[in-house]
N, C-alpha and C positions, 0 to 999 in steps of 0.2 A: 695085495689083498684080493681075495677071491670075490666074485660077484655075490656069493651067498652070504658073506660076512656083513655084519651090521655094526654101526657105531653105537657105543653105549650112551654117549651124550652128543647132542647136536646143538651147537651154539650158532644162532643166526639172528639177523636184525629183527627187531619187533615190527611187525607189519600192522598190527591191530591198534586201534585208538585206545582201547582199554584192554590191557594184557595182564591178567592175574593168573598165572599158571600154578594152580594149587598142587598139581601132581609134581611139578618140579620143586616147589617149596617143600613139599613133604619129603622128597628125596634128599633135600639138604637140611632135614630136621635136626640132625646132630650139630650142624653149624649154628642153627638157631638156638639150641640149648647152650652152646658154648658162649654165644653172644650174650644171652640172658645172664649166665653165671658171671661173665666178665662185668656186666653193668652193675650187678648187685655187689660183687666183691670189691671192685675198684673205687666205688663212690667214696667210701669213708676209709680207704686203706691208708695206713700211716697216720691215723688220727687218734687222739687221746680217748675219746668216748666211743668211737666207732659206730656200730649200729644203733647205739642209744640215741643218736641224733634223729632217727626215725620217730622216736617217742617225744624227745625234748622239743623239737620244732613246733608240732601242732599244739602241745600243751602250753608252752609259753606264749604262743601267738593267741591262743584262745583266752588266756588270762589277760593279755593286753587288750584284746577286743572287748572283753567283759568290762574292764575298768574304763576304757575310753568311750565305747558306744553305749553301754548300758548305764554305768554309774555317772559319767560326765554328760554324755549327750542325752541321757534319759530315755533311750529306746526301751519300750516295755514289751516283753515276750509273754505276758500273761502268766499262766501257771507253770510254764516250761522254765526250768532253771537256765539262767543266762549263759553260764559256762557250757552247759550241755548243748544248748541251742547253737552257740558259736562253733563248738567242736564238731558238731554234725556237718555244718556247712563247709567248714575248713577242710575236713577230711576228703570230701569229694573234690573241692576246688584244687587242693594240692595235687591230686592225681591228674586232673585235667591240665593244670599249669605245667607240670613237669613232663607229661606226655607230649604236649604241644611243643614245648621248648626243645625237647630232645629230638622229636621228629623233624622239626624245622631245620635242624643242623645235621641231618642224616648224611647229606653229600659232603659237606665241609669236614665233618669229624671223621669220615671214613675214606677221604680222598686217596690217601696213600695205599690203603687196602684195595680199593676199587681199581686202582691203576695197575695192580700186580696180578690179581687172580679173578677168575670169573665165578660168580655165584648169583643167585637171584637177588637183585638189589633191594627188593621189597623186604627182605629179611632184616635189613638194617633198621628201618623205622619200626617194623613189627616187634623186634627184640626189645626196643625201648618201651613200648607199650606194655609188653608182657612182664618185663622186669619191674615196671612201675606198679604192677598189680601186687608184687611181693611187698613193697613198701605200703601200699594201700591196705593190704591185708593186716599188717602189723598195726597200723593206725586204726583200722576198723575194730580190731581186738581191744585196743585201748578205749575206744568209744563204747563198746559193749560193756566193759568193766565199769566205767563211770555211769553208764545207763543203769546197770544193776545196782550200783551203789545208791543212786538217787531213788530208785524204786524201793530198795530196802529201808531207806530212811523216810519213807512215807510220802514221797513226792508223787503227784498225780500225773505220771507219764506212762504211756503204753503204746505199743506199735499199732499201726493200722492193719486192717484185714487184707490190704493189698500189698503187704510186705514182700511177697515173692516178686513183685514188679521191680524190685531193686535191681535185679539182673538186667532188666530192660534199660533202666536208668544208666547203669554202668556201661552197657553197650552203646547207649547214646553218647556218652562221654568219649568212649574209645573211637567211635566213628567220626565225631566232630573234631577231636584232637588230631587224629591221623589225617583227616581230610584237609583241614586248615594247615596242618604241619607240612604235608607233602606239597601243597601249593607254595608255601613260604620257602621250603627247601629248594624249589626250582628257581626262585628269585635270588636266594642267598648265594648261589653259585656265581652270579654276575655282580651282585651288589653286596659286598661283605658287611657293610655297616647296617644292613637290614637286620642281622642277628641281634645287634645291640638294641635296635628299635623294638624288636619282638619282646625282649626281656623287659624293657621299660614299659611297653604297652600292656604286658600282662600284669605288671604291678598296679597300673592304673585301672585295668579292667576288673580287678578284684573288687574294687569299691563300687562297681556298677553291676555286680553279679549276685546280689542278695546273699552274700556269704555271712555277714554279721547282722543282718536284719531281714525281716520278712518283706514281701512285696507290698503287703498292706501298709506296713510302717513306712516304706519308701513312698508310697502314694500320699500318705498324710504329711510326711516331712518335705518331700521334694516338690510336690504340687506341679507347677508348670514344667519342671525338669524331669518328671517321672518317666517321660517317653524314653529317656536314655537307658533306664532299667527295663522298661516294658518291651523294648525291641531287642533286648539282649537275650539270645536263646539260652545261654548258660545260666542266666538268672532263673529262667523257668525250669530248667533241669534241676538246679539245686533246690528250688522251691518244692518240686515234686519229690525229690529225694528226702527232704526234711519232713514233708507231710506223710511219708511212709513210716518214719520213725516216731511221729507224734500223732496219735489218734485224735487229739484235741484240735488239730489243724484240719481244715477242709482239704480234701484230696485235690491236688493241683494237676489236672489232666493235661493241660497244654504242654507241660514239660515232658510228658510221655509220648504223645503222638506227633507233636510238632518237632520235638527233639529228635525222634527217630527218623521222621521224613527228611528233615534238614541234614541230619547226620549221614544218611545214605546218599543223598544228593551230593554233599560236599566230599564224601569219601571217593566217589567215582570221578568227580571233577579233579580232585587231588591226584588220583591214580593216573589220569590223562596227563597232567602236568609232569608227574613223576616219571612216567614212561618216556615222554618226549625229551625231558632233560637228561635222562639216563644215557641217551645216545651220544650227546656232545659235551657233557659237563666236564669231562676230564681235560678238555682243551681250555676251559675257562676258569676252573676252580683254582 
């Protein structure tokens, strides 16, 4: 090879504490698209209902929440229809839960691929978050349809003037899910049973995340135990998300600025763990 010739790609150890090579990720954008398509197509492949599960899951869960928490437990949401109230919170929570769960298994689920070929490893968790947006988009459409239905039937519901901030709320969820997920993915390479604990913990966390109740209702009902909801950042994010959909609720600003600040912080911490684990995980996974 002549001195004037240059390599097209140069693979070398990561020397930086935080290494997010966007130029390299953009170069592998076709692979990112393939991963996203794979995640969308294979989830419900060889199932009877297929993509209909995207719709069935939130609808049935919202019906159960309405019966249990509103009819039995007596949680009152004022003029807001209980079903619509629950569906709103559940839509965002489902995206957070699945993004975090998938990101936390990034190393374990792609171990065979990582050991054979080089590509920016960050593409693996990023593809999970992006493919999750597809499912979230479908569920968001269902939410809009029911929202219009209740408006058409004379229910006093209307969106907030701050509705464009929904993009910031979704960004908060992405940063938080990826940050926590990348931290957990670093530990699951050594401790396999941690992935089981993550799934179990997320199921419990839902009940402390203001999904099926407002934070005001939690304060009235939980009293001395309200701190468990108050110190949960996802609860504030979901509360902010819901206040954007319903103008009758007071705008919950902590979910916007606290969620964004914490999300950025955890994302970079997660990136540090992810980069450090990337160097040696193939020997332990």
